[in-house]
Backbone as a ProteinNet text record, in pm:
[ID]
protein_1_A
[PRIMARY]
MKRLTPLMCGLVLAFGIPAAMAQAPGAPAQGAPTQGGASAAQSAPGQAPTTQPAPARASFSDEEIENFVEVQPEIEEIRADYSERLVGVTDQEEAAELQSEALEKMVQTVEKNGLDVDTYNSIAVTLQSDTQLRERVEETMN
[TERTIARY]
-930	-847.5	-785.3	-654.9	-586.5	-622.9	-619.6	-656.9	-534.6	-520.7	-412.5	-443.7	-568.7	-606.9	-551.5	-566.4	-512.7	-361.4	-290.5	-145.5	-104.6	-159.1	-120	-166.1	-290.9	-341.8	-264.8	-234.6	-159.8	-23.8	45.3	177.7	168.2	74.9	62.1	20.5	-80.6	-133.5	-43	16.3	98	230.1	293.6	426	443	346.3	367.2	474.7	478.5	590.5	620.3	527.5	570.2	646.7	601.4	673.1	797.5	789.7	900.6	1013.7	986	1090.9	1207.5	1178.3	1284.6	1378.7	1337	1421.4	1482.4	1466.8	1522.2	1673.5	1740.4	1885.6	1932.1	2036.9	2093.2	2035	1927.9	1872.7	1960.4	2010.8	2101.9	2030.1	2087.8	2028.5	2071.9	1975.3	2005.2	1949.5	1912.3	1860.5	1711.5	1646.5	1502.9	1429.5	1311.9	1239.9	1210	1197	1162.5	1283.8	1401.2	1519.6	1596.4	1546.2	1610.1	1721.9	1734.7	1842.3	1818.1	1706	1678.9	1586.4	1610.1	1519.1	1432	1331.3	1242.7	1320.8	1425.2	1503.2	1587.6	1611.6	1695.3	1614.1	1483.1	1398.5	1413.3	1374.4	1378.6	1286.1	1324.9	1240.1	1099.8	999.9	862	805.6	883.5	839.6	837.7	727.6	716.7	803.6	866	947.2	857.3	905.4	828.1	872.9	776.5	806.6	717	763.9	684.8	658.6	538.8	509.8	598.9	627.4	707.2	627	694.9	622.8	570.7	448.1	389.2	443.1	470.2	514	395.8	402.5	291.6	287	402.8	400.8	514	490.4	587.6	602.6	723.1	747.6	681.7	662.4	606.6	697	829	923.2	908.6	891	871.8	744	638	511.1	528.6	593.4	616.6	698.6	803.5	886.9	807.7	723.5	639.2	547.6	483.4	391.6	467.1	584.7	662.7	708.2	734.3	785.5	675.2	549.9	440.8	427.6	436.5	423.2	530.9	654.6	762	740.4	696.7	669.8	557.3	453.3	340.8	385.9	473.7	524.5	603.5	687.7	765.7	671.4	574.1	478.8	402.4	355.1	278.9	365.5	487.9	579.7	605.7	638.4	671.5	548.2	434.3	311	282	299.2	277.9	377.9	503.5	606	582.7	515.8	491.1	372.9	289.1	173.6	224	175.8	212.3	342	415.2	538.3	498.7	542.4	507.8	625.7	745.4	865.1	880.6	878.2	886.7	1017.1	1126.4	1255	1255.4	1199.6	1191.8	1101.7	989.5	898.2	966.1	1036.6	1107.2	1214.8	1283.2	1386.6	1324.8	1212.8	1144.9	1096.1	1041.2	995.3	1112	1223.1	1341.6	1392.2	1393.5	1432.5	1342.1	1211.8	1115	1138.3	1158.9	1182.2	1309.3	1413.7	1539.5	1521.1	1449.4	1423.9	1340.9	1242.9	1160.2	1240.5	1326.7	1412.6	1500.8	1563.3	1648.6	1568.3	1447.2	1361.2	1324.7	1286.3	1250.6	1370.2	1486.8	1605.8	1653.3	1644.5	1690	1596.7	1475.1	1379.3	1379.3	1484.5	1503	1434.7	1391.3	1330.5	1411.4	1409.5	1464.3	1347.3	1378.9	1276.4	1186.7	1243.6	1162.2	1058.5	1098.7	1004.9	896.1	935.2	836.3	736.9	789.2	703.7	610.7	664.9	583.6	469.8	498.8	393.3	288	331.3	237.6	149.7	208.3	132.2	37.6	87.1	6.9	-110.1	-91.2	-198.9	-323.2	-304.4	-416.2	-512.9	-464.2	-551.1	-560	-477.3	-472.4	-535	-657.4	-727.9	-662.2	-603.5	-536	-415.5	-338.5	-223.6	-271.1	-374.2	-428.4	-469.9	-534.4	-575.2	-453.4	-349.1	-226	-165.1	-160.3	-101.8	-186.4	-317	-406	-394.6	-381.8	-363.6	-233	-129.2	1	-5.9	-87	-101.6	-170.1	-253.9	-330.4	-257.4
7490.2	7409	7294.5	7276.3	7165.5	7036.7	6925.4	6797.9	6707	6638.9	6543.9	6409	6371.1	6237.1	6197	6276.8	6233.8	6213.8	6301.4	6287.5	6159.4	6139.3	6022.9	5893.5	5891.5	5769.9	5740.6	5844.3	5825.5	5765.3	5814.9	5761	5617	5591.8	5456.7	5358.3	5394	5300.8	5285.1	5393.4	5385.4	5314.6	5344.9	5289.2	5226.1	5242.2	5197.3	5282	5408.9	5495.1	5506.3	5540.4	5561.2	5443.5	5322	5207.5	5175.5	5189.9	5148.8	5249.9	5377.6	5479.2	5447.7	5392	5362	5254.5	5182	5077.5	5116.3	5239.8	5285.4	5290.7	5280.6	5287.4	5417.3	5409.1	5528.3	5557.3	5490.8	5512.8	5439	5508.2	5443.9	5339.8	5222.7	5115.4	5133.1	5134.2	5148.5	5032.8	4924.7	4809.2	4817.6	4924.9	4936.9	4845.7	4798.7	4707.2	4765.2	4898	4957.7	4981.2	4951.5	4979.4	4852.8	4774.8	4650.2	4668.6	4788.1	4815.3	4757.9	4695.2	4638.2	4729.4	4738.8	4817.2	4722.1	4777.8	4695.5	4623.1	4686	4625.9	4508.9	4501.5	4395.4	4274.8	4280.1	4168.1	4055	3937.3	3823.1	3849.5	3808.5	3832.3	3775.4	3855.5	3811.5	3815	3867.6	3869.6	4013.7	4054.7	4190.7	4204.9	4321.6	4340.9	4345.5	4295.5	4300.9	4422.5	4498.8	4617	4618	4682.5	4698.7	4847.2	4884.4	5026.4	5089.8	5217.4	5290.4	5303.2	5294.1	5309.6	5452.9	5467.9	5600.3	5665.1	5794.7	5871.1	5946.9	5977.6	6046.8	6195	6260.2	6403.7	6441.8	6552.1	6602.9	6752.5	6803	6946	7024.9	7153.7	7240.5	7241	7238.6	7237.3	7109.5	6994.9	6869.5	6873.4	6928.1	6938.7	7032.1	7146.4	7241	7177.2	7106	7038.6	6932.1	6859.5	6757.8	6821.5	6931	7000.6	7055.7	7113.3	7172.2	7068.5	6946.7	6843.3	6778.5	6791.4	6721.5	6752.5	6878.7	6903	6832.5	6830.6	6761.8	6611	6557	6412.8	6376.9	6458.7	6433.5	6439.4	6533.8	6546.3	6421.5	6373.6	6252.5	6133.1	6121.9	6011	6012.2	6129.7	6141.1	6107	6157.9	6132.2	5982.8	5917.5	5775.3	5688.3	5729.6	5654.4	5655.2	5772.7	5785.8	5700.6	5700.4	5621.6	5471.3	5430.9	5288.7	5234.5	5323.7	5279.8	5207.9	5089	5013.1	4934.6	4950.7	4873.1	4731.3	4635.1	4495.5	4415.8	4464.9	4397	4425.7	4320.8	4337.7	4402.2	4369.3	4429	4578.5	4616.5	4758.7	4832.7	4772	4832.8	4848.3	4745.3	4750.7	4859.2	4872.7	4975.2	5115	5135.8	5265.3	5295.5	5196.1	5215.4	5248.1	5178.9	5205.1	5347.8	5389.9	5526.9	5628	5602.8	5693.4	5702	5588.2	5586.1	5662.8	5642.9	5712.6	5863.1	5907	6050.8	6104.8	6027.1	6071.4	6081.5	5985	5988.8	6114.1	6139.2	6257.8	6385.4	6390.1	6507.2	6529.6	6423.6	6434.1	6483.9	6424.2	6460.4	6601.7	6645.5	6781.9	6887.1	6845.9	6937.4	6929	6875.1	6881	6773.1	6666.3	6554.9	6429.2	6340	6208.3	6119.5	6011.8	5924.4	5867.2	5829.7	5773.4	5873.8	6001.2	6103.2	6125	6134.7	6150	6033.4	5912.2	5792.5	5794.9	5832.8	5836.1	5935.8	6053.8	6153.3	6098	6041.3	5988.6	5878.7	5789.5	5678.8	5731.6	5821.7	5875.1	5957.6	6026.2	6106.6	6023.9	5897.9	5812.2	5787.9	5800.3	5767.5	5877.8	5979.8	6083.6	6212.3	6239.2	6357.3	6487.4	6489.8	6612.1	6643.1	6542	6563.7	6607.7	6545.1	6581.7	6728.9	6774.2	6914.2	7007	6968.2	7049.5	7061.7	6950.9	6951.7	7038.2	7023	7102.6	7251	7287.1	7428	7481.1	7400.5	7442.1	7458	7377.4	7385.6	7514.8	7569.1	7688.4	7815.3
4594.8	4682.5	4603.4	4619.9	4554	4626.9	4554.1	4613.7	4621.5	4734.2	4753.6	4693.1	4694.3	4654.2	4518.1	4411.7	4283	4286.5	4357.2	4363.5	4434.2	4552	4630.6	4564.5	4521	4456.3	4328.3	4254	4129.8	4155.6	4257.5	4289.6	4336.7	4424.5	4478.4	4370.6	4293.1	4193.9	4072.8	4027	3906.4	3931.7	4041.7	4066.3	4203.5	4291.3	4428.1	4493.1	4461.7	4495.6	4644.1	4731.1	4867.8	4927.5	4905.7	4960.2	4879	4750.3	4665	4660.5	4687.4	4678.2	4770.2	4885.8	4981.1	4928.5	4826.2	4771.9	4638.4	4600.2	4473.2	4481.2	4367.1	4367.1	4430	4509.3	4571	4708.1	4747.7	4880.4	4980.5	5081.8	5176.1	5260.2	5269.3	5349.3	5493.4	5583.5	5724.9	5805.1	5738.9	5808.4	5837.6	5797.8	5819.2	5721.7	5758	5670	5533.5	5521.3	5392.9	5305.7	5353.8	5274.9	5244.9	5154.5	5118.8	5019.9	4958.3	4865.5	4727.1	4701	4569.5	4492.8	4364.4	4280.6	4201.4	4137	4055.2	3947.1	3895	3787.6	3837.6	3969.1	4021.8	4067.8	4057.9	4097.3	3997	4040.2	3950.1	3831.9	3710.5	3594.1	3614	3577	3587.4	3727.3	3822.1	3959.9	4008.6	4068.5	4119.8	4244.2	4261	4380.9	4503.7	4614.7	4736.8	4815.8	4862.5	4941.9	5063	5167.4	5286.7	5302.2	5347.3	5362.7	5468.7	5450.1	5548.1	5677.3	5790.1	5916.1	5928.3	5974.5	5990.3	6117.7	6108.4	6224.9	6280.1	6406.7	6471.4	6436.1	6420.9	6393.5	6298.7	6230.2	6134.5	6157.5	6135.6	6153.5	6041	6065.2	5961.3	5838.7	5860.3	5748.5	5665.1	5730.4	5657.5	5574.4	5632.4	5559.6	5439.6	5460.8	5351.3	5240.2	5276.1	5175.7	5101.1	5172.5	5110.4	5006.6	5044.2	4954	4833	4856	4746.5	4644.8	4687.9	4598.2	4515.1	4556.2	4488.8	4339.7	4295.9	4151	4068.5	4118.8	4045.7	4044.2	4156.8	4164.9	4068.3	4065.2	3975	3829.4	3797.6	3660.3	3620.8	3709	3682	3665.9	3757.1	3750.8	3618.5	3579.9	3455.6	3334.6	3334	3222.9	3207.8	3317.2	3308.9	3289.4	3341.1	3314.6	3165.7	3104.4	2960.1	2882.5	2926.8	2858.4	2873.1	2981.3	3004.4	2924.5	2874.3	2795.3	2670.9	2651.4	2532.8	2544.9	2654.4	2673.2	2712.1	2631.7	2660	2714.5	2693.4	2742.7	2892.7	2974.4	3119.7	3162.9	3097	3133.4	3105.4	2990.7	2956.8	3056.4	3092.1	3188.5	3324.8	3367.5	3495.7	3493.8	3380.1	3367.7	3376.8	3308.5	3314.6	3456.1	3523.7	3661.5	3753.2	3734.2	3814.6	3791.7	3666	3630.8	3700.3	3694.5	3756.4	3906.9	3970.1	4114	4149.6	4071.1	4097.7	4086.4	3982.4	3965.8	4081.8	4125.2	4236.8	4365.9	4390.1	4508	4503.6	4389.8	4375.6	4398.7	4346.5	4361.3	4507.4	4575.9	4717.3	4797.5	4773.9	4851	4821.5	4696.2	4664.6	4723.4	4759	4819.7	4972.6	5029.3	5173.8	5255.7	5192.1	5265.5	5242.2	5339.9	5311.7	5270.3	5204.3	5148.2	5257.1	5370.2	5478.1	5528	5541.4	5587.1	5483.6	5356.3	5249.4	5253.4	5262	5265.5	5386.2	5500.5	5622.4	5610.4	5555.2	5536.1	5440.4	5328.7	5228.9	5286.8	5363.8	5422.9	5530.7	5614.8	5723.7	5671.3	5559.4	5499.3	5470.7	5440.3	5403.3	5519	5642.6	5756.4	5861.8	5853.1	5956	5903	5945.6	5894.5	5939.5	6057.9	6104	6016.6	5983.2	5895.9	5758	5707.2	5576.9	5576.1	5684.7	5695.6	5698.3	5773	5776.5	5637	5564.8	5431.5	5338	5345.3	5259.7	5291	5418.9	5456.5	5399.3	5402.3	5349	5198.1	5132.4	4986.6	4943.3	5029	4992.4	5019.3
[MASK]
++++++++++++++++++++++++++++++++++++++++++++++++++++++++++++++++++++++++++++++++++++++++++++++++++++++++++++++++++++++++++++++++++++++++++++++

């Protein structure tokens, strides 16, 4: 059985991805709290960008769950690649640029796989506390 925990924890801890993806460059701003339109690279120097978690939804379609599961290997590959590239980077601007690049690639990956960023974020956030959703996702993974 594949495990979700390493994927989700890795994304959250390495980049803060679920909350930050909605603020990546190219994400359309619709006035929602998670879509401030700012990227990590646009934050004030030496200051971490502020993000708010995506609101959790009560239910997701089978297609959304399938798309979420299908995108995970690519997201993990991007996360691993950029985590490795960030090792040893001491320049904050360079680190912010790499993080911004990673977020942009992740946003593009999510969108090309038939999900919008808000839905991806909602699934990721809801997975942390909703055992029924976690079971649905795990069943789809198998």
